[in-house]
TORSEMAR-255042 format. One record per residue (C-alpha): residue in one letter; x, y, z. Coordinates in pm, whole numbers, plus 50000, padded with zeros to 5 digits. Last residue first. Layout:
BEGIN
aXYZ;...
***
This chain:
BEGIN
f187046851730264;k185006868830480;q187046861930740;t186976900330866;i191016899030814;l190936880930531;l187986904830396;i190166935230488;g193756912530312;i192266905430029;i190586945829985;i194136959030095;f195836939629796;a193386948029535;i193906983029584;g197726980129562;g197266959029250;g195176982629123;l197127013829245;h199926992929093;i198486996228716;y197677023728753;h200737039628783;m202147013028479;p200187030828244;l197247004628073;s197166989427745;k200916980727755;s200876968528114;i198336945028050;v199116927027754;s202286919127902;g201136917028237;l198256887328017;y201166870327886;v203196865928214;g200116855328384;i198986830528117;i202996812228143;t202486811328498;n199756792328513;l200576767228226;i204326765528446;l202656761928744;a199986731028561;l202986718928443;a205016712728729;a201686698228916;g201786671928677;l204506662728647;f205246661328983;v201546639729069;s202826618428715;l206336608428887;y205206604429250;s203346571429137;e201596553129365;n199076584529474;h197606597129812;a200266613029957;a201506626029643;l198036640329608;l198246656929942;m201776671129900;t200486683829615;s197596701129765;l199396711430059;q201876733529769;t198926746029607;k197236759929921;d199966778529986;g203376769430185;l206036782829991;e204866800529644;a205666833429714;l209176824229826;f210086808029497;g208766837329305;l210666860929457;y213906836729397;f213216831229074;n212306865728966;d215326879729126;c217726848429005;l216496861628657;n217096899328724;e220566892828808;m220986874128508;
***
């Protein structure tokens, strides 16, 4: 149960203030049906999470965790450099 709570908090904090949330707020501002905006955003997030979990499990079975961590770290550094230099 503790792992579930940790995953929830991490996912919740990671999603705060991102482009998806801003897009959803804009859609809600321009749409009369808040329920359709909510359901569309919720279903999109669920589908995106399912894809991420599936691909993560497939990748973790075929690559050693060391390479996954190394690749993730390198990707974050590259994205950080691109964001700082405003090339991304």
